[in-house]
N, C-alpha and C positions, 0 to 999 in steps of 0.2 A: 401841468394840471390837466390839459385836454387828453393827454395820453392816458392818464389814470381814469378819467371819466369814460373814455371809450373802452378801456380794458374792463371796467365795471359793467358796461352794457353788455358785453359779450359773455362776461360771467353770469349775468342774469339770464341771458339766453341759454347758456350751458345748463343752468339750474333748471330752466323750463324743459329742455330736452330730456333731463334725467328723471323727469316725472313719468316718462314713458315706462312701461314694464321692461323694455330694452333700453338701456341707457347709453350715455356718450361720455365716458370719463373725461374730466377737463384736463387739457394739456395745452402747451403753446402751439402745438400742431393743429389742434381742434380749432383754437382761436384764429389761426391763419385761414383755415378752410372756411370758417363761418364769415370772415371778413371778405373773402372772395365771393361768397354767395349772397351776402346781404350787406347793405350799407348800415352804417351806425344807427340811423333813424329806424331802418326797417327791423334791425335786430332788437331794438328797444320795443317797438310795437308787437313784434312776434312773441317776445318773452311774456307778453300779457294775455296771449291767446289761450283758450281752453285746450285740453286734451281732446275731449269729445267734439264731434262736429258742431259747428256754430253758424249762425246766420250773420248777415251784414249788420243787422240791428244790434245783435249782441257784441259784435266787434266795435261798432259805433259807441256803445255805452262803455266798453272796457277802455277804449282809447280816448274818449272825450273829444272826438272829432266830428265834423259834419258828416251827413250821410254821403254827400257827393265826394268828399275826400277819402272817406273810408272805402267806398266802392272802388275808386280809382286805385288805392293802394292794394286792395284785395285782388283786383283784376291783374295789376301789374306782378304781384307775387305768383299768381296763378299761371300767368303766361310764361314765367321762368321756371314753373314747376316746383317752386318752394311750397306752395299750397296746392291742394287738389280741390277743384270746384265741382260739386255734385249737383247736377240739375234734377230736382224734384218736381212734382206736378205744378206747384204754384210758386216755388221759391228756390233759391240757390243756397245750398249749404257748402261750407268750406271746412277743410280739415288740414292741419299741419301734420303730414306724415312723419314718422320717426326718421332719423337719419338713414337707417337701413332696416328693412327694405323701404327706401323713401327718397328724400331729396338729394342724398349723396349720389345715388345711382342715376336719377333723373338728370343731374348735371352733366353726365357723360353719355347719355342715351341718344344723342344726336350731335353732329359737328356744329359748335357755336362759335361766333366771333366776338360775343360780348364779354367772355372771360377767357383767360389763358389756360386752356385745358391741359397743356403740357405741365405747367407749374401745379395746376390743381391735381393732376394724376400723380405727380411726384409727392405731394403733400398726403394724398390719400394712401399712397403705397407705404410711406414712412409711419402714418398713424395707425394703419391697419396691419402691416406685415412686419414693422420693426418694433414699434412701441408694444404692440400686442395687447394692451389692457382693453381696448374697445372690442376686439373680436373675442377676447376671452369672456368679456361681460355679455356680449351679444349672443354668443353661442353656447355658453356653458353654465350660466346661472339658472338654477331651478330644473325641474324635470320636463316642463312644457317648453319647446323651442318654437322659433319663428317659423321654420321651414321643414319640409319633409320631402322625401324622394318618391317619385312615381316609378312604378315597375315598368320595365322595357317591354311593352306589350307583345312584340313579335316573339319574345322569349318564353311566353307563358304556354305550357303545354295544354292541349285541348282538353284534357280531363281535369285540369286545374282551373280553367277559365271561369267555371261557375263560382269559384271561390274569390274572384276579384270583384270587389264592389265598384259601383259606377264612379264614386268619388276618388277611387284609387287609379283611375285611368285618365291620362292626358287627353285622350280623344274625347272623352265625355266632357271635359272642361271646355274644349274648343267647340263641341257641338252645341252646348247649352248657354254659352256666354252671350250676354246682350250686346256687347262690343268686344272686338279683338284687335289690339295694335301690335305692330312689330317695330322694334327700335334696335339701335346698336347695343351689342352686349357691353355693359358697364365694365365688367372685369377684363375682357380682352381689349377693349378700347383703352383702358388705363395701362395695361401691360404694353399695348403698342406704343404708347408714348414714353414708356420706360425701356423700350427696345427689346422686350422679352415675350412678345405675343406669339402664340402658336398659330398654325395655318387653319384652324377650324373656323367655320363661317362666323362673321361678325354681326350681320344684320339678321338676327335670329332671336332676339330677347322678346318674350311674349307677355303682353299685359292683357287683362280682361275686365269686363264689367265697368264699374264706375271709374276706376283708375284709368282703364284704357280710354273711356270717353273723354276724360279731362286731357290726357296726353295727346290724343288724336286731335282734339279741338284747338290745342295750342301748338301743334307742329312738332311735338316731341315723339310722336309714334305714327306709323303709317297704317291706316286701317285696312284690314284684309277680311275676306269671307271665310267660311268654313272650310271651303275647298283648298284655298291657298294655305290656311292654317295647317290643314293635315298634310298638305305637301311639305311644308317647312318642318313639321314634326317627323316626317319620314326622312327628310335630309339629316335632321339631328340624329335619328336612329343610325343612318348609314355612316355618320361621322363619329359614331361611339360617344355621344354626348349624353350626359345624365340629366334627366328632368328633375329639377329641384324647384319646388313651388311653395305657395303659401300653405301653412299647416292648418287648414280648415276643410271642412266637407262641402260647405255651401259657398257659392260666389267667390271662388278663388280669384285673386286679383293679379297674381303673377306666376309664371313658370319660366325659369331661366334654364337655358340648355347648356349645361356646364361641362368643361373639361377639367382634368385633374391638375393642370399646371398653371392656370390663370385664375380660376374662379374662387372666390372667397370661401364659399360653403365647403367645397371639396378640400381646400387647403386647411380650413378649420377641422374638418373631419379627421384629417391626417395628424394635425398639430395637437389636438385635444381628444384623441379617440377614446381614452378611458373615461372621458366625461359626457360622452354621448351628445355631441353638439348638434346632430341632425337626426331627426326622425327617420327610421328606416322604413322600407316597405314591409308587408306582411309575408314576404318570401325570403328564402335563403337558398343559395346554390348547394347542390349535392354533386359530389364528384365520384364517377364510377372508375375505380382504380384499374380495372381490367381494360378499360377503353382508353385511358389516358396515355399518350405517347411522350409526355414531357416537352412538348413543343415550346411551351412558355407564352402562347399567344394570350391565354387568359390572364397571365400575370402582367403582360404588357398593357392590356386594355383596362385593367382595373384602376379606377380613379383615385382609390384611397389605399392602395398597396395592401389590400386584404388577402391577396393570392401570392404564393410563393412557390418555388420549386425545391423539393427535397429529395434526398436519396430514396430510391425504391427498395433499397436493401435486398437486391436481387443478386445471389451469388454467381448466377450464370451471366448476368449483365450488370457488372459493377458500375458502369457509367450511366445506367438508366435513372431518369428522374420522374417524379410524379408532382402533380399539382397538390398543394394543400391550402386550405381555406382557414383564415382566422375569423371565426364567427363573430367575435367581439368587435372587429373592425368593419365587418361587411355591412353595405347599405342595402343590400338586396335589390339592386338595380337590374341585374340580369344581363349586363353587358357581356360577362364572361361566357354566358350560354351562346350568344351569337358568335362570339370569336372562336369557340372551339371547333376545329375541323373534324373531329372525331365524334361529335355529339356525346361526349363523355360527361358533360356538365348539364344539369337540369335544375329547374327551380322546384322547390317544395314549400308548402306553407310553413311559417314559423310556428312553434309550439304555443307561443302566447301572442295574441294579436296586439298590434300597436294601436293605441287609442288616439283618435284625431278629433280635436274640438269641432263643434257644430259650425261655428262662423267666427268671424273676427272679434265680435264682442265677447263671445264665450272664451276665446283664446286669451284675449287682453285681460279679462278678470282672473282667469287661472294663473297666467303668467304673473300679474300684479300680486296676487296672494302669495305665490311662491317666493317672489322677490322682495316682499315686505312693502309694497308700493300701492296697496289697495286704497289708502287714504287719499292718494292723488286723483283716483278716479271718482271717488265719493265727493270730495270737496274740490271741485274743479275750477271754481271762480277766484282766481288769485287776486283779482281786484279787491275783493271783500276781506277785510282784516279777519272776520269770523271764520272764513274758510281757511285762510292761512294758518290761523291759530289751532283750529280743530284737526287740520291735516297734520300738523306737527305733533299734537297730542296723540292722535290715533296712530301715527306712525310709530311712536315709541311703543304703544300698547301692543301693536301687531307684531312687534319683534320680541315680545316677552315669552317666556316659557308658559305653557297652558295653565299651570297653577297660578302663576302670577297674573295671567290674563283674568282669571276668575276674580282674584282679590281686587284688581283694578276695576272690574265691572261692579263689584259690590260697593267700592268706594264712590264711583261715579253715579251709581243708581240709574243707569242709562238703558232703557229698553231698547233703544236704537243700537247701542253697542252690543247688547246681549244678542239681538237678532243677527247682527253681522258675525259675531264670534261663533254662533251656533251654525251659520252656513258654512264658515270656514272649517 
């Protein structure tokens, strides 16, 4: 009986996680991961938390606990980076981050003794890389994705630099962040426990602003200044790492320095290329055939296998090869420009600019609309029966075809629903 009760608790937590625009498909592996990261009681309490940021007072009402006990639990979860605590002027707000980018990564962004990180890494690997449902849902549902690629700034030609907006530059994120923290790379740390890590730098995962402040405060990240941040970015450039960060223009919370062999975003970009799992930069490589000597260095450095070598069809040199770009696969990172010894690869602007959400709230709403989960953002208090009922009702309506949405609106006679549908 106790086993069934415990199973039900983690099912409720999974249901809570799936109210995020990016979900976490239930599975036995997910349940095992959650059991390692949270106790049975913690899972029960976390399942009652809102999606949007909340105060200790709101958690106290949701949990029915004393103020002292509520704050103790919230602080404990924040210290383990299950929650992120945000210090405002006169109060602390808390937020449960999604599994990714969120508490999955945080659990491996430093060496810890309170959990078996090898076992956890093995669970993550099989849940993300073998079962595949989680990664598919995370990276391929809807048009608006969690992350975007930053252009390799040293590869930008002088004449094109005016076309690069501030939010497209990793250096701008570093220079303007209120806080910057450095942690272990979750992906390479995980692969290290699996015995498959590459030799790229491990201590180079970048967090910024409110997320960095919380991770630094609880020892999950090391605080660095702008100078050291830029030096680490330079190191990432030299090691041919791709900057993959939060898909927003303002207050970017993370930039990962990714390799093509370990990092989840790059692996997803290769596995689900036709579904466009990662937002590209606004640039695309251009190859000058007359300058290409077919050395293949651009092919070797490309993290998503967008470059290949093909026959030059030269009757005088039948073995000659040329580089070819698959534009549909290309992230526009610009690593190939740096790798080319003949300077035969340059970056040019894409014909159509990539749209980047303004901030995390904007992105969350757009992602929720695209994935049929807007009702969870609107009716966020799961303690109230009315919120649960309305969320279920609106969830059905939001997935109807447009004509049926109109009919449903007429039947409900709801001005509120009409306004929401008009915005959609």
